[in-house]
N, C-alpha and C positions, 0 to 999 in steps of 0.2 A: 123265828128266826132265819134270816136268807142263809146259805150255805159258800162258801169261799166260790164255789162255780158260777153260781147265781150273779154273785158281784161282780164276777167279772165280764159275765155274760152282758150284764148293764152297762159296763162301761166298754164301749164299741172303738173307741181308738187306742185301747191296751193291744199289745204284741201279743197275748196272751188269748184274748179274745179273735183277732185274728188267726191265728194258728188253729183253734177250733173250729172258726167258720171253715178254714181252707180244708181241716181234715173230715168235716161233715161233707162238704160238695165233693170230694175226693172219694169217701166211703160209699155215695151215691153211684157215683160212675165206677169205680173199680171193685168195689166190695172191701169190706176190711180189711182180711187176709191178704191182697193183693195191692193195698195201700202200703207204701214204704213212708218211712220219715225224711227223707230225699224229695219224694214228690211233694209232700208236704211243706215243707221248705222253699222249694221252686214254686211253688205256687204263691206262699205268703214271704214276701221278700223281708218284711221287717222283722221276722224270725232268725234271722241270721247273725 
């Protein structure tokens, strides 16, 4: 049975999927410790 996170990842147009994708990109660029929620929100405008 797919987890709620797996279901979200399959819905590419959802806000949560966009937020997760933006977070993943920023974690790769700035590392997890240096990434803020404001940075993620700025990267993914639909989350605001």
